[in-house]
C-alpha positions in Angstrom: 0.0 0.3 0.0 1.4 3.3 -0.8 1.4 6.2 1.4 2.6 10.0 1.0 4.5 9.9 4.1 7.9 12.0 4.0 7.7 12.7 7.9 6.0 9.9 8.8 6.4 8.4 12.8 7.7 5.1 13.5 4.4 4.0 13.7 4.3 3.6 9.9 5.6 0.0 10.4 2.3 -1.5 11.3 -0.4 0.3 9.1 1.1 -0.7 6.1 -0.2 -4.4 6.3 -3.5 -2.9 7.1 -6.0 -2.8 4.0 -7.6 0.7 4.8 -9.9 1.2 2.4 -11.8 -2.3 3.6 -11.7 -0.9 7.1 -13.6 1.9 5.9 -16.2 0.3 3.6 -16.7 -2.3 6.8 -16.7 -0.2 9.7 -17.4 3.4 8.4 -15.4 6.8 9.1 -14.2 8.0 11.1 -12.9 5.3 13.5 -10.1 4.8 16.3 -7.9 1.5 14.8 -5.2 0.1 17.2 -2.6 -2.4 16.7 -2.0 -5.9 19.3 1.2 -6.3 18.1 2.4 -2.6 18.4 0.9 -2.4 22.0 2.3 -5.6 23.2 5.5 -5.2 21.2 6.5 -1.7 23.4 4.7 -3.4 26.5 7.2 -6.3 26.5 9.9 -4.3 25.4 10.2 -2.1 28.6 9.2 -5.5 30.8 12.3 -7.2 29.1 14.5 -4.4 29.8 14.0 -4.0 33.8 13.1 -7.4 34.0 16.8 -7.5 36.4 15.7 -4.5 38.7 13.5 -4.5 41.5 11.1 -2.2 39.3 7.3 -2.8 39.3 5.9 -1.2 36.0 2.2 0.3 36.1 0.5 1.3 33.1 -1.1 5.0 33.5 -4.9 3.8 32.1 -5.3 7.5 31.8 -3.7 7.1 28.2 -5.6 4.5 27.1 -8.7 2.7 29.2 -9.7 0.6 26.3 -10.7 -2.7 28.2 -9.0 -4.7 25.1 -6.0 -3.0 25.4 -5.9 -2.8 29.1 -6.1 -6.4 29.1 -3.3 -6.9 26.4 -0.8 -4.9 28.9 -1.7 -6.6 32.2 -0.8 -10.2 30.1 2.6 -8.7 30.2 2.7 -8.6 33.6 1.7 -4.9 34.0 0.2 -3.5 37.2 -2.5 -0.3 36.6 -2.5 3.5 37.6 -5.3 5.1 38.0 -6.4 8.8 38.3 -10.3 8.4 39.6 -12.1 6.0 41.2 -13.5 4.8 37.8 -10.7 3.9 36.3 -9.6 2.2 39.4 -12.8 0.2 38.6 -12.4 -0.6 35.2 -8.5 -1.8 36.2 -10.3 -4.0 39.0 -12.3 -6.0 36.5 -9.3 -6.4 34.4 -6.6 -7.6 36.6 -8.6 -8.6 39.9 -6.4 -7.8 42.1 -6.0 -5.1 44.8 -2.2 -5.2 44.9 -1.9 -4.4 41.5 -4.0 -1.3 41.3 -2.8 2.3 42.7 -4.7 5.2 42.8 -2.7 8.9 42.3 -5.8 11.7 42.4 -5.6 15.4 43.5 -9.4 15.8 43.5 -10.7 13.2 46.1 -13.7 13.9 48.8 -13.5 12.0 51.4 -16.6 9.5 50.8 -14.1 8.5 47.2 -11.2 8.0 49.4 -12.9 5.8 51.7 -14.3 3.9 48.9 -10.7 3.4 48.0 -9.7 2.1 51.1 -12.1 -0.3 51.0 -10.8 -1.7 47.8 -7.8 -2.7 49.4 -5.8 -0.6 46.8 -2.3 1.4 46.8 -3.0 5.0 47.6 -1.0 8.3 46.7 -2.5 11.1 48.7 -2.1 14.4 46.9 -3.0 16.6 49.5 -2.3 17.3 53.5 -6.5 16.6 53.5 -5.7 13.6 51.8 -3.0 11.8 53.7 -4.6 13.0 57.2 -7.7 10.7 56.3 -5.3 7.9 55.2 -4.1 8.1 58.3 -6.9 8.4 60.6 -8.6 5.5 58.8 -5.2 3.2 59.1 -4.9 2.5 55.4 -2.2 -0.2 55.2 -0.4 1.5 51.9 0.0 4.5 51.5 2.3 7.0 49.4 2.8 10.5 49.4 3.0 12.6 46.1 5.7 15.2 46.3 6.0 18.2 44.5 10.0 18.5 43.9 9.5 22.2 43.2 10.2 21.6 39.5 8.6 19.3 36.3 8.8 18.9 32.5 6.1 18.5 29.8 5.9 18.8 25.9 3.1 21.5 27.3 2.7 23.9 30.0 -0.5 22.1 30.8 1.4 18.8 30.9 4.1 20.0 33.5 2.7 18.7 36.7 5.7 20.3 39.7 6.5 23.4 40.5 4.6 26.2 42.5 1.8 26.8 39.7 1.0 23.2 39.7 -2.3 21.9 41.5 -0.4 18.3 42.5 1.5 17.2 45.3 2.6 18.3 48.8 5.5 20.7 48.6 8.6 18.6 49.9 9.9 21.1 52.2 6.4 21.2 53.8 6.4 17.2 54.0 9.9 17.4 55.3 8.9 19.6 58.3 6.2 16.9 58.4 8.5 14.3 59.0 10.6 15.9 61.4 7.6 16.7 63.8 5.2 14.2 63.1 7.3 11.1 62.6 4.8 9.1 60.6 7.6 7.7 58.1 6.8 3.9 59.8 2.8 4.0 58.0 4.1 5.7 54.8 5.1 3.0 52.3 5.6 5.0 49.3 7.2 8.5 48.1 6.1 9.4 44.3 6.7 12.2 42.4 5.6 12.7 38.4 7.2 15.2 36.8 4.8 16.1 33.7 3.7 14.3 30.6 5.7 14.0 27.0 9.4 14.5 28.5 12.2 13.6 25.9 15.2 13.4 28.6 16.0 10.9 31.3 18.2 13.5 33.4 15.1 15.4 35.0 14.6 12.1 36.3 17.8 11.6 37.8 17.9 15.1 39.2 14.2 14.7 41.0 15.9 11.5 42.8 18.6 13.7 43.8 16.4 16.5 45.4 14.7 13.4 46.5 18.0 11.5 48.5 19.4 15.3 49.1 16.2 16.3 51.6 14.9 13.1 52.6 15.9 9.5 51.8 19.7 10.6 52.8 18.1 10.3 56.3 14.6 8.4 56.2 13.8 5.1 54.0 10.7 3.9 52.4 9.9 0.4 50.7 8.9 1.7 47.6 9.7 5.3 45.1 7.4 5.8 42.6 9.2 8.3 39.9 5.9 8.3 38.1 5.7 8.1 33.9 5.6 10.8 31.0 8.1 9.3 28.9 7.8 10.8 25.6 7.1 9.1 22.5 8.0 10.3 19.2 5.5 11.7 16.9 7.5 13.0 14.2 10.3 11.0 11.9 12.9 13.1 13.5 12.3 12.8 17.2 14.1 10.5 19.2 12.7 7.6 21.2 13.0 8.8 24.8 16.4 6.8 26.5 15.5 3.9 28.6 18.6 2.5 28.8 20.2 5.7 30.4 17.2 5.9 33.0 17.8 2.3 33.6 21.5 3.2 34.3 20.6 6.1 36.5 18.0 3.6 38.5 20.7 1.3 39.5 23.5 4.0 40.9 20.2 5.1 42.7 18.9 1.9 44.3 23.4 1.3 44.6 23.5 4.0 46.6 20.4 3.5 48.9 21.1 -0.2 49.7 24.7 1.3 50.8 22.8 3.4 53.6 20.0 1.9 54.6 20.8 -1.7 53.9 18.6 -2.4 51.0 17.5 -1.4 47.6 14.1 0.0 47.8 10.8 -1.1 45.0 11.2 1.6 42.2 7.8 2.0 40.1 7.7 3.9 36.6 4.4 4.3 35.1 4.6 4.2 31.7 1.5 5.3 29.9 2.3 7.3 26.4 5.3 5.3 25.5 3.5 2.1 24.9 0.2 2.9 23.1 0.7 6.2 21.4 1.5 4.4 18.2 -0.7 1.9 18.3 -3.6 4.0 17.4 -4.8 5.9 14.3 -7.8 7.5 13.6 -9.2 6.7 10.2 -10.9 9.5 8.6 -12.5 10.9 5.2 -11.5 14.0 3.3 -14.6 15.9 3.4 -13.7 19.4 1.5 -10.6 21.3 0.1 -11.2 24.5 -0.7 -8.8 27.9 -0.8 -9.1 31.4 -0.5 -6.4 34.0 -0.2 -4.0 32.0 -1.3 -4.4 29.6 1.5 -6.0 25.9 1.0 -7.6 23.8 3.1 -8.1 20.0 3.3 -11.3 19.7 5.8 -12.0 15.9 7.2 -15.0 14.2 8.7 -13.5 14.3 12.3 -12.0 16.9 14.4 -11.2 18.4 18.0 -14.2 16.3 19.4 -12.3 13.0 18.6 -8.6 14.2 19.5 -7.8 17.1 21.2 -4.5 17.2 21.8 -3.8 19.5 18.4 -6.2 22.2 19.2 -5.2 21.9 23.1 -1.6 21.8 22.9 -0.7 22.6 19.5 0.4 18.8 19.3 2.1 17.4 16.5 0.1 14.1 14.5 1.3 13.0 11.2 -1.5 13.1 8.5 -1.5 9.8 5.7 -3.3 9.6 2.6 -2.9 6.7 0.4 -2.6 7.8 -2.4 1.3 8.5 -4.0 1.4 11.3 -6.1 4.2 13.0 -8.5 2.7 16.7 -7.6 1.5 17.6 -4.1 0.7 21.0 -2.8 0.9 22.8 0.6 -2.7 22.8 3.4 -3.6 22.9 6.5 -5.5 20.0 7.3 -8.6 21.1 9.7 -11.1 19.4 11.7 -15.1 19.9 11.3 -15.8 20.9 14.7 -17.5 24.4 14.7 -14.2 26.1 16.1 -11.0 27.6 14.6 -8.7 26.2 16.7 -9.8 23.0 14.9 -6.7 23.0 12.7 -3.6 21.1 12.5 -0.5 22.6 13.6 1.6 23.5 10.6 0.9 23.6 7.0 1.8 19.8 5.3 2.3 18.5 1.9 -0.3 16.9 0.6 -0.8 15.6 -2.7 -2.4 17.5 -5.7 -5.2 15.1 -6.8 -6.2 15.0 -3.4 -10.3 14.6 -3.6 -13.4 14.6 -1.7 -13.8 11.1 0.0 -10.2 10.1 0.1 -9.0 8.6 3.0 -6.6 9.9 6.0 -5.2 8.6 8.4 -4.4 10.1 11.3 -1.2 8.4 13.3 -0.3 7.8 17.0 -3.7 8.4 18.4 -3.7 5.4 21.2 -2.6 7.7 23.9 -4.8 10.6 24.9 -6.9 10.3 21.9 -10.1 8.4 22.7 -10.2 8.9 26.1 -10.2 12.5 25.6 -13.0 13.0 22.9 -16.3 14.2 23.5 -19.7 14.6 21.8 -19.3 18.5 21.1 -21.0 20.3 18.1 -23.6 16.8 18.8 -21.0 14.5 17.0 -21.0 11.1 18.2 -17.9 9.4 19.8 -15.8 7.3 16.7 -16.2 3.2 17.3 -12.7 1.5 18.1 -11.7 -1.5 16.6 -8.4 -3.7 17.4 -6.2 -5.5 14.7 -5.1 -8.7 16.4 -1.9 -9.8 16.3 -3.3 -13.3 14.0 -4.3 -10.5 11.5 -8.4 -10.8 13.1 -10.7 -7.3 13.3 -12.7 -6.9 16.7 -14.9 -3.6 17.1 -14.3 -3.3 20.9 -17.0 -2.6 23.6 -17.8 1.2 24.0 -16.5 3.0 27.0 -19.4 4.5 28.3 -21.3 1.1 28.3 -18.3 -0.6 29.5 -18.2 1.8 32.5 -22.0 1.2 32.9 -21.9 -2.6 33.5 -19.1 -2.2 36.0 -21.1 0.7 37.9 -23.8 -1.7 38.0 -22.2 -4.4 39.8 
């Protein structure tokens, strides 16, 4: 199958073997299409890399909560991390083991916290109120989310550390708490999450150094959770996150910890985007091509209501077309919602022969795609299709229907 893809990302490896015209004919457009093979391969690669370290991998469910995808990742030996009680319940329906579910949320009332306690899962307190409630109720698996005073991410909105961030308990205030209250025996885990879309492993080393100098040099905890946020290469020129570098730094941290405290803590990583982003494509159709004042727009039958990242973060997603042409033109690719923000960043090179009804593939939408979709402008959400490793094509249960089934139990 031919693509016009001078700048295609690494996800094109699996999309070349798909009959996209047949999918469009059988399921319509727009639809989300996932690759079991791609997602399995990414999950297994990370699992194998850290197999010899004292590391637990918790998949960050908010990246994609499709139950079929959760089951694929859980079958690779992953635990599941959620940011709401609803994600927790979805996770428990997949792994059915409360010791493999962790909740970290900045907005939990007492009723929700009590429900989480009764479920017997790991809980990371994000505020003093949460921590006080967990301690008062003698929860057995308490962690504390620490704000180290800095963060990182691909956009200001995805940077979750620093004084402007709503997340976590300030490290200096927590140090004072440890010195005056001495609750460390009841707190099992220290956690930080710096942001999302982080391209460099060095900031994780900086975070561990800060945690060491202010807390861990003097007090030991059973687990250290360094969060996730590992970047994915959305463009061909983007580099893969250097997990080998991170592994080396984690080994040095664990060795130093063992020398001082006599044991190596369990280290938790929370990958999400890195595993699933490239395993998803949004298959759409060209609805119009128009030029005004010298500027050409190619519009699709999908938009920010189905994929909000370009409008919200100005995030880049490659868009491919099935035909190969000898002539090309420059155009902006626009969505069908009634918003001027619903335009893909950067002018793109598209086939000059492009016409209405042609198919378009929006790449790398496996993370923060369908999960952030809506019914804005009264558009229905797309169907979700998964291509199994044996080539079989299945339509997955809709998220709303699945969640409703869980809540009814």
